C-alpha positions in Angstrom: 0.7 3.1 -72.4 -0.7 0.9 -75.2 -0.1 0.2 -78.9 -1.5 -2.3 -81.4 1.5 -4.5 -82.0 4.4 -4.7 -79.5 5.0 -3.8 -75.8 7.2 -0.8 -75.2 9.6 -2.6 -72.9 10.0 -6.0 -74.6 13.7 -6.1 -73.7 13.0 -5.7 -70.0 10.4 -8.4 -70.3 13.0 -10.8 -71.8 15.3 -10.2 -68.9 12.5 -10.6 -66.4 11.4 -13.9 -67.9 14.8 -15.3 -66.8 14.4 -14.3 -63.2 12.0 -15.1 -60.4 9.3 -13.9 -60.3 9.1 -13.7 -64.1 6.6 -12.5 -66.6 2.8 -12.6 -66.2 1.0 -12.2 -69.5 -2.7 -11.4 -69.2 -5.1 -12.4 -72.1 -8.5 -10.8 -71.7 -11.2 -8.7 -73.3 -13.4 -5.7 -72.3 -14.8 -2.4 -73.4 -17.6 0.0 -72.8 -20.1 -2.3 -74.6 -19.0 -5.7 -73.1 -18.2 -4.3 -69.7 -15.0 -4.3 -67.7 -15.5 -7.3 -65.3 -12.7 -9.4 -66.9 -10.3 -6.4 -66.9 -11.1 -5.6 -63.3 -10.3 -9.0 -61.9 -7.3 -9.5 -64.1 -5.9 -6.2 -62.8 -6.0 -7.6 -59.3 -3.7 -10.4 -60.4 -1.5 -8.0 -62.3 -1.1 -5.6 -59.4 -0.4 -8.5 -57.1 2.3 -9.8 -59.4 3.9 -6.4 -59.7 4.0 -6.2 -55.9 5.9 -9.5 -55.9 8.5 -7.9 -58.2 7.3 -9.5 -61.4 6.6 -8.0 -64.8 3.2 -7.8 -66.5 2.2 -7.6 -70.2 -1.4 -7.4 -71.3 -2.8 -8.8 -74.5 -6.2 -7.0 -74.6 -9.1 -7.1 -77.0 -10.5 -3.8 -75.8 -10.9 -0.1 -76.2 -9.4 3.0 -74.5 -11.8 2.7 -71.6 -10.4 -0.8 -70.8 -6.8 0.4 -71.1 -7.6 3.3 -68.7 -9.1 0.7 -66.3 -5.8 -1.2 -66.3 -4.0 1.9 -65.1 -0.6 3.5 -65.8 2.8 1.7 -65.9 1.7 -1.5 -67.5 2.4 -2.6 -71.1 -0.6 -3.3 -73.2 -0.9 -4.8 -76.7 -4.4 -4.2 -78.1 -5.5 -6.8 -80.6 -8.1 -9.6 -81.0 -6.2 -12.6 -79.8 -9.0 -15.1 -79.1 -8.5 -17.0 -82.4 -4.8 -17.6 -82.5 -3.6 -17.1 -78.9 -0.3 -15.7 -80.2 2.2 -14.6 -77.5 4.2 -11.5 -78.2 7.4 -12.3 -80.1 10.4 -13.2 -78.0 8.4 -13.6 -74.8 7.6 -16.6 -72.7 5.2 -16.4 -69.8 6.0 -17.8 -66.4 2.3 -17.5 -65.9 -0.3 -16.9 -68.6 -3.7 -15.7 -67.3 -6.6 -16.2 -69.6 -10.0 -14.6 -68.8 -12.4 -14.8 -71.8 -15.8 -16.1 -72.8 -14.9 -16.3 -76.5 -11.4 -17.6 -76.7 -11.1 -20.6 -79.1 -9.8 -24.0 -77.9 -6.9 -23.5 -80.4 -6.0 -20.1 -78.9 -6.0 -21.5 -75.4 -3.9 -24.5 -76.4 -1.4 -22.1 -78.1 -1.1 -20.0 -74.9 -0.7 -23.0 -72.7 2.1 -24.4 -74.9 4.0 -21.2 -74.7 3.7 -20.7 -70.9 5.2 -22.4 -67.9 1.8 -22.3 -66.1 -1.5 -21.3 -67.6 -4.4 -20.1 -65.3 -7.9 -19.9 -66.7 -10.5 -17.8 -64.9 -13.9 -19.5 -65.3 -17.5 -18.4 -64.6 -19.4 -20.9 -66.7 -17.9 -24.3 -66.0 -16.2 -24.4 -69.4 -13.5 -26.9 -70.6 -9.9 -25.8 -70.8 -6.5 -27.2 -71.8 -4.1 -28.5 -69.2 -3.6 -25.9 -66.5 -5.1 -24.3 -63.4 -8.8 -23.2 -63.4 -10.0 -20.6 -60.9 -13.8 -20.7 -60.5 -14.7 -18.2 -57.8 -18.5 -18.4 -58.1 -20.1 -20.2 -55.2 -21.9 -22.9 -57.2 -19.3 -25.8 -57.2 -17.6 -28.0 -54.6 -14.6 -26.4 -52.9 -12.0 -28.7 -54.6 -12.1 -30.9 -57.6 -10.0 -32.2 -60.5 -11.4 -32.4 -64.1 -9.1 -34.3 -66.4 -5.7 -32.5 -66.5 -7.1 -29.4 -64.9 -6.6 -28.4 -61.3 -9.8 -26.6 -60.4 -9.9 -24.1 -57.5 -13.5 -23.3 -56.7 -15.3 -20.9 -54.5 -15.2 -17.3 -53.3 -12.0 -17.6 -51.3 -10.2 -17.7 -54.7 -11.9 -14.5 -56.0 -9.2 -12.0 -57.0 -9.6 -8.6 -55.3 -7.5 -5.6 -55.9 -4.8 -4.8 -53.2 -6.8 -2.2 -51.3 -9.3 -5.0 -50.4 -6.6 -7.3 -49.0 -6.0 -5.8 -45.6 -9.0 -3.7 -44.5 -9.5 -1.8 -41.3 -12.2 -3.1 -39.0 -15.7 -2.1 -40.1 -17.4 0.5 -37.9 -20.4 -0.6 -35.8 -23.7 -0.9 -37.5 -25.7 2.4 -37.2 -29.3 2.3 -36.0 -30.6 3.8 -39.1 -29.6 3.7 -42.8 -27.6 6.8 -43.4 -25.6 6.0 -46.5 -26.6 3.9 -49.5 -24.1 2.8 -52.2 -25.4 2.3 -55.7 -23.1 0.6 -58.1 -23.7 -1.2 -61.4 -20.3 -2.0 -62.8 -17.7 0.0 -64.7 -20.1 0.2 -67.7 -23.6 0.1 -66.3 -24.6 -1.4 -69.7 -28.3 -1.0 -69.1 -28.2 2.5 -67.6 -30.0 1.6 -64.3 -27.6 3.2 -61.8 -29.2 6.7 -61.9 -32.8 5.4 -61.7 -31.9 3.1 -58.8 -30.1 6.0 -57.0 -33.2 8.1 -57.4 -35.4 5.2 -56.1 -33.1 4.8 -53.1 -33.4 8.5 -52.3 -37.1 8.3 -52.6 -37.3 5.2 -50.3 -34.9 6.6 -47.7 -35.1 10.4 -48.0 -32.9 10.9 -44.9 -30.0 8.9 -46.3 -27.1 10.1 -48.5 -26.7 8.2 -51.8 -23.3 7.4 -53.2 -23.6 6.6 -56.9 -20.5 5.0 -58.6 -20.1 5.4 -62.3 -17.4 4.2 -64.7 -15.0 6.4 -66.7 -16.9 5.9 -70.0 -20.4 6.8 -68.6 -21.9 10.2 -69.2 -22.1 12.5 -66.1 -25.7 12.5 -64.8 -27.7 15.6 -64.0 -27.3 17.0 -60.5 -29.5 15.0 -58.1 -30.2 16.4 -54.6 -28.9 14.0 -51.9 -26.9 12.0 -54.5 -23.1 12.2 -54.6 -21.6 10.9 -57.9 -18.2 9.2 -57.9 -16.8 8.6 -61.3 -13.8 6.5 -62.4 -12.6 6.0 -58.8 -9.7 3.7 -57.8 -9.9 0.6 -55.7 -8.9 2.3 -52.5 -11.8 4.9 -52.9 -14.2 2.0 -53.7 -13.2 0.1 -50.6 -13.8 3.2 -48.5 -17.2 3.8 -50.0 -18.2 0.2 -49.4 -17.1 0.2 -45.8 -18.9 3.5 -45.2 -22.2 2.3 -46.7 -25.0 0.9 -44.5 -26.4 -0.9 -47.5 -25.6 -1.3 -51.2 -27.7 -1.8 -54.3 -25.5 -3.5 -56.9 -25.3 -5.6 -60.0 -24.5 -9.3 -59.2 -21.0 -9.5 -60.9 -17.5 -9.0 -59.5 -18.7 -6.2 -57.2 -20.5 -8.7 -55.0 -17.2 -10.2 -53.8 -15.9 -6.7 -53.0 -19.0 -5.8 -51.0 -18.8 -9.1 -49.1 -15.2 -8.5 -48.3 -16.2 -5.1 -46.8 -19.1 -6.7 -44.9 -21.6 -4.5 -46.6 -25.2 -5.7 -46.7 -26.4 -5.8 -50.3 -29.4 -5.9 -52.6 -28.5 -7.6 -55.9 -29.9 -7.0 -59.3 -29.0 -9.3 -62.2 -27.7 -7.4 -65.2 -26.1 -10.3 -67.2 -26.5 -14.0 -67.8 -23.2 -14.8 -66.3 -24.4 -13.6 -62.9 -26.8 -16.5 -62.4 -24.5 -18.4 -60.0 -24.2 -15.3 -57.8 -27.9 -14.7 -57.8 -28.7 -18.3 -57.0 -26.1 -18.8 -54.2 -25.3 -15.6 -52.4 -28.6 -15.3 -50.5 -27.9 -18.7 -48.8 -24.3 -17.8 -48.2 -24.7 -14.4 -46.7 -28.3 -13.3 -46.6 -27.8 -10.9 -49.6 -31.2 -10.1 -51.1 -31.9 -10.7 -54.8 -34.4 -8.1 -56.1 -34.6 -9.6 -59.6 -33.1 -8.8 -63.0 -32.9 -5.5 -64.9 -36.0 -4.9 -67.0 -38.3 -6.8 -64.8 -41.6 -5.0 -64.3 -41.6 -5.5 -60.6 -37.9 -4.5 -60.0 -38.7 -1.2 -58.4 -41.1 -2.7 -56.0 -38.7 -5.5 -55.1 -35.8 -3.1 -54.5 -38.1 -1.1 -52.1 -39.2 -4.2 -50.3 -35.5 -5.3 -49.9 -34.6 -1.9 -48.5 -37.4 -2.2 -46.0 -36.0 -5.5 -44.8 -32.6 -3.9 -44.2 -33.9 -1.1 -42.1 -33.4 -3.4 -39.1 -29.8 -3.0 -37.8 -29.8 -6.5 -36.4 -30.5 -7.9 -39.9 -27.8 -5.7 -41.4 -25.3 -6.8 -38.8 -26.0 -10.5 -39.4 -25.8 -10.1 -43.2 -22.6 -8.1 -43.1 -20.9 -10.5 -40.7 -21.9 -13.5 -42.8 -20.7 -11.9 -46.0 -17.4 -10.9 -44.6 -16.9 -14.5 -43.5 -17.2 -15.8 -47.1 -14.6 -13.5 -48.8 -11.3 -12.8 -46.9 -9.7 -10.8 -49.7 -6.7 -13.1 -50.1 -7.6 -14.7 -53.5 -4.7 -13.2 -55.4 -2.1 -14.1 -52.7 -3.7 -17.5 -52.4 -3.3 -18.3 -56.1 0.3 -17.2 -56.4 1.2 -19.0 -53.2 -0.6 -22.1 -54.5 1.3 -22.0 -57.8 4.6 -21.5 -56.0 4.0 -24.5 -53.7 3.1 -26.6 -56.8 6.2 -25.5 -58.6 8.4 -26.4 -55.7 6.7 -29.8 -55.3 7.3 -30.6 -59.0 11.0 -29.9 -58.7 11.5 -31.9 -55.5 
């Protein structure tokens, strides 16, 4: 449920703020134009906090598609917060979680001053007020401190939604490619999911294609051999990834989910903030970069990458390496880290 001004259960939040665990306030942005990457990874933290018995309030600069991605049972205040960082009246966050590319320094400082702990999710190596910075991209040293910030770097800190935390063992690699997963984020801003699904079907006519689309995307025409999965939840997503012999994906948050599932992947860059993943995942796991959307040779490079992955030995190696990079425990790891730090401060 969402409104434009106040959360519907503010009284319960005030009571929760006095208990342990207390209130997590999420400040983020997303919609069908900007994409839902921030909302998706923040929802992993929100669900994890709820599982620990805490309360969650979202302050969201976003549309109805973003609210739907958050899911039912969480309170959402929809407003543009990135200039003032105002926390809802009467509330104090035990943890404030900030995931934004456009929040002002003043807004972040205001949030930090009204929270016990502030966590900033970072992709670009930006500067932040005093707090904890989580930088899951694989382009920085595993541990560092920058001024008053504690910086937690690397894919082991990537927040994944609860269905990715404790997965069943992946089935043995099949001799041939039988299932191909095509996924380009909750928005597929450039509309390349359907053309890539058709390309995959053409390159591997014996394989079944699973095309994942977000809630706000128009339903495509019927395509023989292509199953469309729209607005699916995290459990269904994890099942599709584990069932796929290979995936063709954008190079954003989905890369970490694919790695967790041990799914060999071909990556296509669809946004500037994916550069770190495009640059570093091939060396980490063997994932193949086919280029960026709009490139004239993208189709040929995707086909060439698919040809490389026909070898089951190659797929086995890539899948095992990828699974070794992401263990799915990023949400638990962060909350455990914060709890240890809190205990140490009070010793």
